[in-house]
C-alpha positions as CSV (number, residue, x, y, z in Angstrom):
1,M,34.9,113.3,6.1
2,S,31.2,113.8,6.8
3,D,28.5,111.5,5.4
4,I,26.8,112.4,2.2
5,R,23.0,112.8,2.3
6,I,20.5,111.3,-0.1
7,R,16.8,111.9,-0.1
8,A,14.6,108.9,0.5
9,E,12.6,109.6,-2.6
10,H,15.7,109.3,-4.7
11,L,17.2,106.3,-2.9
12,E,14.2,104.1,-2.7
13,P,13.5,103.7,-6.4
14,F,17.2,103.0,-6.9
15,I,17.1,100.2,-4.3
16,Q,13.9,98.8,-5.9
17,S,15.6,98.8,-9.3
18,V,18.6,96.9,-7.9
19,F,16.3,94.2,-6.6
20,E,14.3,94.0,-9.8
21,N,17.6,93.5,-11.7
22,A,18.5,90.8,-9.2
23,G,15.4,88.9,-10.3
24,M,12.6,90.0,-7.9
25,P,9.2,90.8,-9.2
26,P,8.6,94.6,-9.1
27,E,6.0,94.4,-6.3
28,D,8.3,92.3,-4.1
29,A,11.3,94.6,-4.9
30,A,9.1,97.6,-3.9
31,I,8.4,96.0,-0.5
32,E,12.0,95.2,0.1
33,A,13.1,98.7,-0.8
34,E,10.4,100.3,1.3
35,V,11.4,98.3,4.5
36,L,15.1,99.1,4.0
37,I,14.5,102.8,3.5
38,W,12.0,102.8,6.4
39,A,14.8,101.7,8.7
40,N,17.3,104.3,7.4
41,L,14.8,107.1,7.8
42,R,14.4,106.2,11.4
43,G,18.1,106.0,12.1
44,V,18.2,102.2,12.2
45,D,21.0,102.2,9.6
46,S,22.2,98.8,10.8
47,H,19.0,97.4,9.0
48,G,19.0,99.7,6.1
49,V,20.7,99.9,2.7
50,L,24.1,98.9,4.0
51,R,22.7,95.3,3.6
52,I,22.4,95.6,-0.2
53,I,25.6,93.8,-1.2
54,S,25.1,91.1,1.4
55,Y,21.5,90.5,0.0
56,L,22.7,90.5,-3.6
57,N,25.4,87.9,-2.8
58,S,22.9,85.8,-1.0
59,I,20.5,85.9,-4.0
60,K,23.4,84.9,-6.3
61,T,24.3,81.9,-4.1
62,G,20.7,80.8,-3.7
63,A,20.6,81.5,0.0
64,M,17.9,84.1,-0.7
65,N,15.2,83.3,-3.2
66,P,14.0,86.2,-5.4
67,R,10.9,84.3,-6.6
68,P,9.8,82.1,-3.7
69,N,6.9,79.7,-3.5
70,I,5.4,81.0,-0.2
71,R,2.7,78.7,1.1
72,V,0.5,78.1,4.1
73,V,1.5,74.8,5.7
74,K,-1.2,74.7,8.4
75,E,-3.9,77.1,9.5
76,S,-6.7,77.6,12.0
77,P,-8.9,80.6,12.8
78,A,-6.2,82.0,15.2
79,V,-2.9,80.5,14.1
80,A,-0.9,79.7,10.9
81,H,2.4,78.3,9.8
82,I,3.8,79.8,6.6
83,A,6.7,78.2,4.8
84,C,8.7,81.0,3.0
85,D,11.0,79.2,0.6
86,R,14.0,81.4,1.5
87,A,12.0,84.6,0.6
88,L,13.6,87.9,1.4
89,G,12.2,88.7,4.8
90,P,9.7,91.6,4.1
91,V,8.3,89.8,1.1
92,A,7.0,87.0,3.4
93,T,6.6,89.0,6.6
94,V,4.4,91.8,5.4
95,P,1.6,89.4,4.2
96,A,2.1,87.3,7.3
97,M,1.3,90.2,9.6
98,K,-1.7,91.1,7.4
99,K,-2.9,87.6,7.9
100,A,-2.3,87.9,11.7
101,I,-4.3,91.1,11.8
102,E,-7.2,89.5,9.9
103,K,-7.2,86.6,12.3
104,A,-7.3,89.0,15.3
105,K,-10.2,90.8,13.8
106,N,-12.1,87.5,13.5
107,V,-11.1,85.7,16.7
108,G,-9.3,88.2,18.9
109,I,-5.7,87.1,18.2
110,G,-3.6,86.1,15.2
111,W,-0.4,84.2,15.8
112,V,1.6,83.3,12.6
113,L,4.9,81.4,12.5
114,L,7.2,81.7,9.6
115,S,9.8,79.1,8.6
116,D,12.7,79.3,6.1
117,V,12.6,83.0,5.7
118,T,15.6,85.2,5.4
119,H,16.7,88.6,6.9
120,Q,13.5,90.5,7.8
121,G,15.0,93.9,8.4
122,A,13.8,96.2,11.2
123,M,11.2,94.2,13.1
124,A,9.3,97.3,14.3
125,Y,8.0,97.7,10.8
126,Y,5.8,94.7,11.3
127,S,4.6,95.3,14.9
128,L,3.7,98.9,13.9
129,M,1.5,97.5,11.0
130,A,-0.7,96.2,13.7
131,A,-0.6,99.2,16.0
132,Q,-1.5,101.5,13.1
133,E,-4.8,99.5,12.7
134,G,-5.6,99.7,16.4
135,F,-4.1,96.3,17.4
136,A,-1.2,95.4,19.6
137,G,1.6,93.9,17.4
138,I,4.4,91.5,18.1
139,A,7.3,90.4,15.9
140,I,10.1,88.0,16.8
141,V,12.9,86.5,14.6
142,C,15.4,83.7,15.2
143,S,18.4,82.7,13.2
144,P,21.5,80.4,13.6
145,P,23.9,81.2,16.5
146,N,25.7,84.5,16.5
147,M,25.6,85.4,20.3
148,A,27.4,83.8,23.2
149,P,25.0,82.6,25.9
150,F,25.7,83.9,29.4
151,G,28.8,82.1,30.7
152,A,30.1,81.0,27.3
153,K,32.7,82.5,25.0
154,A,31.4,81.0,21.8
155,A,28.2,81.6,19.8
156,G,25.4,79.3,20.9
157,V,22.2,81.3,20.5
158,H,20.9,84.0,18.1
159,N,20.5,87.6,19.3
160,S,16.8,87.2,18.5
161,P,15.1,90.6,18.3
162,I,11.6,91.3,19.5
163,A,9.4,94.2,18.5
164,V,6.2,95.1,20.3
165,A,3.9,98.1,19.4
166,V,0.7,99.5,20.9
167,P,-1.4,102.4,19.6
168,A,-1.9,105.7,21.3
169,N,-4.3,108.5,20.6
170,K,-2.6,111.9,20.7
171,R,0.8,110.4,21.1
172,D,2.7,108.2,18.6
173,P,2.5,104.4,19.2
174,I,4.8,103.0,21.8
175,S,7.2,100.9,19.7
176,L,9.8,98.7,21.4
177,D,12.3,97.1,19.0
178,M,15.3,95.4,20.6
179,A,17.8,92.7,20.1
180,T,18.6,90.4,22.9
181,S,22.3,91.4,22.5
182,V,23.9,94.5,23.8
183,A,24.1,95.8,20.2
184,A,22.4,94.5,17.1
185,G,24.6,92.5,14.6
186,G,24.1,95.1,11.9
187,K,25.7,97.8,14.2
188,L,29.0,95.9,13.8
189,Q,28.6,96.2,10.0
190,L,27.7,99.9,10.4
191,A,30.8,100.5,12.6
192,Q,32.9,99.0,9.8
193,D,31.3,101.2,7.2
194,K,31.9,104.3,9.4
195,G,35.4,103.2,10.5
196,V,34.7,103.6,14.2
197,P,35.3,101.2,17.1
198,L,32.7,99.0,18.8
199,G,31.3,99.6,22.2
200,E,33.3,97.9,24.9
201,D,30.7,95.3,25.7
202,W,29.3,94.6,22.3
203,A,31.3,91.7,20.9
204,L,33.9,89.0,21.2
205,D,36.5,88.0,18.6
206,A,36.8,84.5,17.1
207,A,38.8,83.4,20.1
208,G,36.1,84.6,22.5
209,N,38.0,87.6,23.8
210,P,36.3,91.0,24.1
211,T,37.1,93.4,21.3
212,I,36.3,96.9,20.1
213,D,37.7,96.3,16.6
214,A,34.7,96.2,14.2
215,R,36.7,94.0,11.8
216,K,37.3,91.3,14.5
217,G,34.0,91.4,16.4
218,V,32.2,88.2,15.3
219,I,30.3,87.0,18.4
220,L,27.7,89.2,20.0
221,R,27.3,89.5,23.7
222,P,23.8,89.2,25.5
223,A,22.0,92.2,26.9
224,G,21.7,91.9,30.7
225,G,23.8,88.7,30.8
226,P,21.5,85.8,31.5
227,K,18.4,87.9,30.7
228,G,19.3,88.5,27.1
229,S,20.5,85.0,26.4
230,G,17.5,83.5,28.3
231,L,15.1,85.4,26.1
232,A,16.9,84.4,23.0
233,L,16.7,80.7,24.0
234,I,13.0,81.0,24.7
235,F,12.3,82.7,21.4
236,Q,14.0,79.8,19.6
237,C,11.7,77.4,21.4
238,L,8.6,79.4,20.4
239,S,9.6,79.7,16.8
240,S,12.2,77.4,15.2
241,L,11.3,74.3,17.3
242,M,7.6,74.9,16.8
243,V,8.0,74.8,13.0
244,D,10.4,71.8,13.1
245,N,13.3,73.8,11.7
246,P,15.9,74.0,14.5
247,L,18.7,76.4,13.6
248,L,21.0,76.2,16.7
249,V,21.7,72.5,17.3
250,P,22.7,71.7,13.7
251,V,25.4,74.4,13.8
252,L,26.5,73.5,17.4
253,R,27.0,69.9,16.2
254,G,29.4,71.0,13.5
255,G,27.0,71.8,10.6
256,E,27.3,74.9,8.4
257,S,25.4,78.0,9.3
258,S,22.8,79.5,6.9
259,R,20.9,82.7,6.3
260,N,17.7,81.0,7.2
261,Q,15.4,82.5,9.8
262,N,12.2,81.5,11.6
263,G,9.9,84.1,13.1
264,I,6.6,85.0,14.7
265,V,4.2,87.8,13.9
266,A,1.2,88.4,16.1
267,A,-1.7,90.8,16.4
268,I,-4.0,91.2,19.5
269,D,-7.5,92.7,19.2
270,I,-7.5,95.3,22.0
271,S,-11.3,95.8,21.5
272,F,-11.9,92.3,22.9
273,F,-10.8,93.5,26.3
274,V,-11.5,97.3,26.3
275,D,-12.8,100.1,24.1
276,V,-9.9,100.9,21.7
277,D,-10.2,104.7,22.2
278,D,-10.2,104.2,26.0
279,Y,-7.1,102.1,25.6
280,K,-5.4,104.7,23.5
281,D,-6.2,107.4,26.1
282,H,-4.7,105.1,28.8
283,V,-1.5,104.9,26.7
284,D,-1.4,108.7,26.3
285,N,-1.9,109.2,30.0
286,L,0.8,106.7,30.8
287,I,3.3,108.5,28.5
288,D,2.3,111.9,29.9
289,E,2.9,110.8,33.5
290,L,6.2,109.1,32.7
291,K,7.5,112.2,31.0
292,A,6.5,114.3,33.9
293,L,8.8,112.4,36.3
294,P,11.9,114.2,37.6
295,R,14.7,113.8,35.1
296,A,18.1,112.3,36.0
297,D,21.1,114.4,35.6
298,G,22.1,114.9,32.0
299,F,18.7,114.1,30.5
300,D,16.5,116.7,28.8
301,D,13.6,114.4,28.2
302,I,12.3,111.0,29.2
303,L,11.9,109.2,25.8
304,M,9.4,106.4,25.1
305,P,10.3,103.4,23.0
306,G,10.2,104.5,19.3
307,E,10.4,108.2,20.1
308,P,14.1,108.6,19.1
309,E,13.3,106.9,15.8
310,N,10.3,109.2,15.2
311,R,12.5,112.3,15.8
312,T,15.1,111.0,13.4
313,L,12.4,110.3,10.8
314,A,11.4,114.0,10.9
315,E,15.0,115.2,10.5
316,R,15.9,112.7,7.8
317,S,12.7,113.3,5.8
318,A,13.7,116.9,5.6
319,E,17.5,116.7,5.3
320,G,18.1,113.3,3.7
321,I,19.5,110.0,4.8
322,P,23.2,110.2,5.8
323,I,25.2,107.5,4.0
324,P,28.7,106.6,5.4
325,A,31.6,106.1,3.0
326,G,31.5,102.3,3.3
327,T,27.7,102.1,2.6
328,A,28.1,104.6,-0.3
329,E,30.6,102.2,-1.9
330,K,28.2,99.3,-1.5
331,L,25.6,101.3,-3.3
332,R,28.0,102.2,-6.1
333,K,29.0,98.5,-6.3
334,A,25.4,97.5,-6.7
335,A,24.9,100.1,-9.4
336,R,28.0,98.9,-11.3
337,R,26.8,95.3,-11.1
338,F,23.6,96.1,-13.0
339,D,24.8,99.2,-14.9
340,L,22.3,101.4,-13.1
341,A,22.4,105.2,-12.7
342,L,23.2,106.2,-9.2
343,P,20.6,108.1,-7.1
344,E,20.9,111.9,-7.0
345,G,23.5,112.8,-4.4
346,L,25.7,109.7,-4.7
């Protein structure tokens, strides 16, 4: 059975209403809904509305705080540490990136650490906030262990994603958004919703054996072996340990895991080093020359980071967001929980 399609303008207000009914202020619910729909529109369904029931359950248990007391712990002209009080990720991360951009405008760079935040969604949303204002943007997130370090068959690090975006002139920004695992954790959830197998090198089962069964895959595998797990380890050192909120060792010593995350958002003022328009022209020229290279067999184009997502955005903006059966049932469950009307098409 093919996926149903729902237009973003119908789905986003529904998602906002769900979060408002879960206790979030309307402005925060709007941010959360926007970031989820933003991911779906770009084909990053693993970080879109399939998360809805998981988030609602976490709000119910207190793991996610719908009305957090977000506060700046420490700040200088270039850096800041923000304690997020278990805020839903976008609610804390959007203003954190805005702060990083303001710092970059003033002193050339803004580097903001977030502690005690929860799932932040697609990290490219935040790095592109900077790129769209003519800055280079970086976003990194770290959580409790869910990925086996190279050489291990048990989870020991998190598949910490990193997103980096830089502006171009005639071209779209280059936007790299990647987990340090072969596949993002949300792709395992998406495979369950679609009823399809995992990639052969995506995950291990609870006993540490490779599996393609989406219901059994619980431990992610690192991208590039020691490269992926090495990056994940370093990202923990730059975030969690810097804010005195270690997330790996407590679990490895037998403690319970949590939904807590720590993260980094940063903005770099390109104009400190070079004229911004010249820089954007350089990026355009780089993209043009890379696309002009001879193509390998089976390739019609040489795509830049972020380009597949932009193409999907154009298609889904026109045709609607495809919703697999499992995700559709999650949306219906959320509607039943709060006695809400379903969005058109569902």
